[in-house]
N, C-alpha and C positions, 0 to 999 in steps of 0.2 A: 719235236724238230728231229727231219728224218738224218742218216747218216750224212745223203749227199750236201743235206745243209750244213750239217757241222763242219764237215769237211772243206768245205766253202770259206766259211766263217773264218775254221783255224788260219788257211793258206789265206785271208784278208788280214788275220791281225798278225800273222807274223811277217807278214812284207814291211811293218811299221818301223822305222830304225831301229827305233829304242823303247824300252816301256815309256808310259807315259801317266797323265791322274787317274785315266780312266782304263787305262789297259794294265793288267800285270801277269806277269808270267813265273810259275815255279814246277822245280821240278816235282818234289816230293811233299808230303806231308809234312808239316813240323809240330803245330798245334791247335786246336780247336777255338783256343782266344784269338792267336794269329788269324785264322781267317775270317771271325767276328767284327775284327778291326779293318781287314780288308773290302770286307763288303760294306763298311759303313765310309771307307776313306771314299774306294771307288765309286758307290753310289754321291755320293757329295762330288767326287769331282767331277762326272758325267753332269751332274748338272749347272755346273761353272761353265761347263765346255760347250752346253749344248748341245748333248748326245743324250740317246732316247736310254740309253745303257751302259753299265760298266761290264768289264770283263776279269773275273780270275779264273785262268789257265793254267792245270796242274799238267803236266809232262813237257814242259819245253824248256830252255835251260833258257833264264834270262839275260844273260849278257848276248847269246850269239844268236837267239831264235832258233836253237836246232830242235827239232823235234826227236824228241829222245822215250817217250813215253813213262809213265806214272804205275806206282804199284798201289796207291791211293785209290780208293774205292768210296769217293762221299755218301752216294747212295745207301753202304750198308753201316759204315761207319758209328760209333757209337761213344757219346762222352759220358761215361758212366752206362745207368742201365737206359739213356734216351739216347734216342737216334738223335744222330747230331743234325740233321735239318730241322728239328724240331726244339733243340737246343738252340740253334742260331734264333730263331725265328722270335720265340720267347723273350729273348734278347736283346734285341733291336729296336728301337724305338724313333719314328711310326714304326710299325711292320712295312715290310715291304717284302714284294712276292716274289723276291727271287725262285731261279730255278739252277736245277740241279741236271746235266745232261751226263751220261760216259759214252765214249764214242768209241769202237773200234778201229783204229786208223789203219790198221795191218795185224797180220797174226801174232805178231810178236810187240805191237805200239800201242796202247791203252791212255787217253786222253779222257781226261774230266775238268765241265765249265761248269763256273755259275756266272750265269746270266743276269745281272745287278741293275733294275729299271734306278732309273737317276731320282735321284732327291727331289721333292716338291712341296715348296713354301715354308720348310724349316732344313733344317741339318738331320741328317739320321745318325743316330747315337749308336753304339753298342758297351754295354754293361755303365750305361749314364754318361758316357767320352762319346764327344763325335770328333772323328779321324779324317784327315782330306791328306794327299797325294802330294807331293813338294815334288819336281821331275820323276823319282824314280821310288823317292824315301817317303815311309809314312809318319805322318807327323800328324799331332794332337791341333784341331782345330781352334783351340781359344790362343793357340799362340797367334793364329792368322786374321784377327778381328777384319781386316778386308776382303777378305773372303768370307768370312762366316756372315758378314752383310749381305753381303752380294748373293747368298744362300734366302737369307730372310725375303730379302728384296726382289726376288727374280718373279715375273709376272709366270704363274704357268698356263700353258699352250691352253688355247681353246679344246672343248672335247674332240669338236672336229678335223684336229689338226693329230691329234695321238696318234699312233699307230695299232692298229688292231693285229694285225696279223704279219712277223718281219723273216728275213731268211727266206725269202720264196723266189721262183725260178719264173724265170716269163709266160712258161707255158698255165704255171700253177691258177697265176691272174682270171682267166675265163671260166678256169675250175672251179673258183672259191665265188667270182663275180658275175651275175648277169651282164657280161655286154651289150648283146643287143639288145635288152631293155632301153640304155642310156639313147642307141642312138638314134629308136624308134622313139621315143618318147622329144628327143629333139628336134627329131624329124631332119637327122641326115645319113644320108647313103652311109651304109657298114663298111668300113674299111675293108680291103682288099688281102693288108696283113695284117698280124698281131701287133707287129712294131707301128702299123698306124692306129691301132686302137688303143696299145698304151700310150704313146703320144698323146691324144684324147682325153685320158682318162690321169695324164700328168698333169696337163694343164689344167683340168679341172681338181687339181690336188686329190682327186681318190684314187692315187695311187702316186709311190714314192719310188725313186732308185737311187741307192749309196751304193759305194763298195761294191759294186758287181752283183747286189742281188736286189728286189723289188720289196715295198713292203705296201701292203693296205691299206688306207688311214680310216680311223673311224667313219669319217663321211661315207668313205666309199663304200665300207660294208653296212651303215646301217640304211642307205640307199638301195643298192644294186646286190646283198647277200642271197644267193639261192637258199642259203638256209644258215638264220643266226648263231644256229647254235656254232656253228664253226666257231664263230667267236666271241672267246671266252667274256664274259659279262653281258655282250649286245644281247644274248636271249632274254635278259632280263628286261630290257626296253621292247620287247614287244608288243604289239597295240592287242587291246583285249576288248570284246565286246560280251555285254552280258545282254542278254532278256531276260526280265523277270515278271512274273503272272499278274501279279496287280502294281498298287501305289506304292510297296514296299519292298527289302529284300528278303523278304522271309520265305519266297518260293522261287527259285530259279527254272525258269524252261528249259532255255539253250546259252552253250556260249563258244566262245570262237575266241580263238590267242593266232595271231599274225605267226608264221614261222619264217616269212621272207622280209627281204629289204623293205624298207617303207615305198617306194618308188615300183618295187614287182606287186607287192601287193594293194596297193591304194585304189585302186577302180576296182578289184576285184571283192576290196572288205568297201567301199560305197554301196555298194550295187547292194551287198550280203546285206548292209543295215537296211537299206532302202525297200530290200524285201519284206523286213522281218515289219515294216511299218504299215498300219490300218489307212486304206481310203476310206475318206470323209464323203458320206451322203451329201451332205449339204456343209460349208465351209461358210458362213455369213451370206452372206447376196452377190458377192462377186466373182465367185468360182464358180465351174459346173461339179456336179455332183461326182463326177470320176475322178475329182482330183484327189493325190494323197493329202492323208490329213497334215505332213510337214514337206515346204519347197527343199528339193533336192540340192538345189543351189545353197541352201542355208547349212544341211550336212554335210557337202564336200566343203564348205569353208570350214567348218568347224573341227571337223576333224582332220584339216589342214593344219589351224590356227592350234590346235592341243599336240601334232606331231610338232610343228616349228617353233612355239614357246615352251617346251618343254627344258627345264634343267637338268640337263642330264646327268650333275655330280652330283645332285639328292635321287635318293630310293626313291623308285616308283616309275612308272609307264604310263603313258597316254589309255585311257579307257572310256569305252562308251557307253554306257546303263542305259538300256531304254525298261521305260515304264508304260505302264498303263493311260497315262498321262502327261510325261515327258518323257525327256532326253537330256541326260546329262553327260556333257563332254567333260572332262578334266584330265590334265597334267603336273605332272610334280614341277617345284617350284612356284615362287612368289613374283605377280610381273613386274616387267620394269616399269611398266605406266600404270596410274590408278584406273581402276575398272569404268570409271565415270568417263576418263579419256579414251577408250579403246576406238570407238568409231571417228576420233581425228588425228591419235596419235599414233606414233609408230617407235617401237624401239624392240631389235629383234637380242639374244644371245645365241642364236645359232644365225650367225648372217648368209654363209653359204649356205646352208642346208635350205634357209629359205629363200633365196636368188635360185638356185639349181631344182626346186620343186616349182616354182613360181615361173620357169623356164619351159619345164614339162607340163604344164596347164594345170595342176595341181592346186592351185589356190591364187587369187588377183594379186594386181600390184601393189606394191608397198603401201599399207594405214589405209586400202579398198575394202580389205573383206570384210568387216564387220558391218560396212555400209550394205554389203548385198545380204547380210544374212539381217538385219533391220529392215531393211526395202521389202523383203520376201514375205518377211514377217505380218509387217503390216498387211501385205497384199494378201495375205491368208487370214486374215482380220486373227490374229495369234496374238495371246497376251503378251506384256513383254519380255523379253529376255533377264533372265537373271543372272549376274554373275557375284560367286561368293570363292573370299581368299581366306583360306582356315590349315591350319595343320601342315603347312609348305606344299598345297595343293591348290590349282587355280581352277572353280569347276564353273563351266557354263550350260545354264540351264533354258531350253525352249519348251514348250508348254502346248498341251494340243488347244483347240479352240474353247475358248469359254464368252459366254456373250458380257457385255458390259456391264451389265448388271449383277454378275457373277462376280465380276475383277472386286477385292476390294481396295482399299482407298491407298495400298504403298504402289498395289500393280500398278493404277491409274493414272497414279504421279511420276511411277516410274516409266512408266510408256508416252505420258506428254514429253520428257526429259527427251527419250528417245528418238520421239518425233521431231522434237525441237533442233536437235542433233544431227539429224537426217536432214533435215532442210537446210539447214546450215551449210554444209560440207555442198550439197545439190544447190549452193549461189542461189538458196530461197530463203523465206522468213517464212516461221510459224504463226497463222494466224486462226482465230475462232473456225473458220470456215475448215482450211487448213485439218484441224482437230475433229473439226466431224466429219469431216469425209475418213477421215484415220479410222474412227470408230461407227460409220455411218448411222451416226446422228441424225437424224432427221433435222432439218432445218427450223422448223417451229417450236425444236428442241434446246437453241442453242445455249442456255441457259447453263446445261448440262454440261456442255464442254467450258463454259466460262465458269463454273464452279470448279472443275479440274485443273484449268489454268490457274485459279485464285490459288488451291489449295499446291501446285509446284512452285509458283514465286512466294509463296511462305514457306517452305523448303528452302529455297532460294538455291535450285537448279535453274532457275530460268531465270528473265530481267528482261524487259520491256527495252525495243530496239531503241525508243528516245524518253527516257524516264520523265526529260520534263513535261512532254505533254498531257495534257489532263484531259484530252480526248478518248471517250471509249467507242470512239467508230473504228473499226478495223486499225485495229495496232498487231504491231509485229513483234513478234519476243526471237528470243536469242538463247543459247546454253549460259549460263554462271560465266563458263571459258571465253565465250565471243569476245 
């Protein structure tokens, strides 16, 4: 934070009529243990009062709120031979990422700030005890079981609503975010004033304004950051693309790591991915020789899905890995619906992110993205899409062209099931004929399609539309969940 931002924060805090559960003033240092107790109490108090931070400020009289200055310098203070900051961090549980700032208010007065993030999911303890402030007095949390229960029960704000950067001025918003990109992609004229820009960003919850200053949310930063490195932690969510030389990860040819917000980098990213993919001289019998090996629409949808459906609370980032025979799209987290229902069911843990990305045209409407992937996968006569969930990551793989005879039994069954799903969500029914068209099987070889359908029936992935009928002529088939 800059000196100007710290002065603005100090002025805001001293306007409160008295100390409260998440703000405390002290003129000078008393003990390291007292600071540890206050950090616990203010973090827990901020949680209970829906504040993102608690504040412990040295250099202000607690009764009059007069700015007096302090001789305490927490940045250099030691507890024994240990830096105070490290000593405190190692005795707080869970460890919270509090920040210490020192401000030269004027030539004669110095102020020290502890800015403490609110507790999440559980109370913050110091030396194995939890504290809370009741009005302006610090007490043991165990003496107030109803307050402790509220902290345990309190739901954590979704990633999209958390603050990525706080204590900003109005002019800081276009400094950190590409505001033009939002209006270009949404398709509305750019406002004539910065206030008009701010109103649009506030309505989308990309920016918040509180107590005279501004904050950029995670949603605003992850989509429109000019540089993700400006936002602590978010640079680790940058998309990574790796191109390998063969069918394994032994040799890397090139790698691309995104440094911008997803909205800024999406089109350039998908163009770069497509530029790394070979064109196929012949893909089955349906497409011309100049067609690319993989459908660009499927690439776009799968990149969008990896972004939208990632679990931001889990370590990891969206990753696209390009091999000579396949492309793997992976993201952190376990999907909220089973992979078998990707084509018809929709649940997202990042609804606002998904909504904006769809309105900007990066991906399809709810529930239709995987339809497009499978439809174009069939058009290009590619092997079936494969989804694997393991080690808290979801990986979706599309494969380069293989002839039907080169597919193994599991691939044929998976392709049959996905074809039945696609037909069903298109208000049609799978038949022997439609499956022959999917695989480009000649009519006189209909027994091949019948065998694949039979194997898929045995796996329980499809069912007959009319199970009572014994007719073998033109039966219709549905996915098992229909």
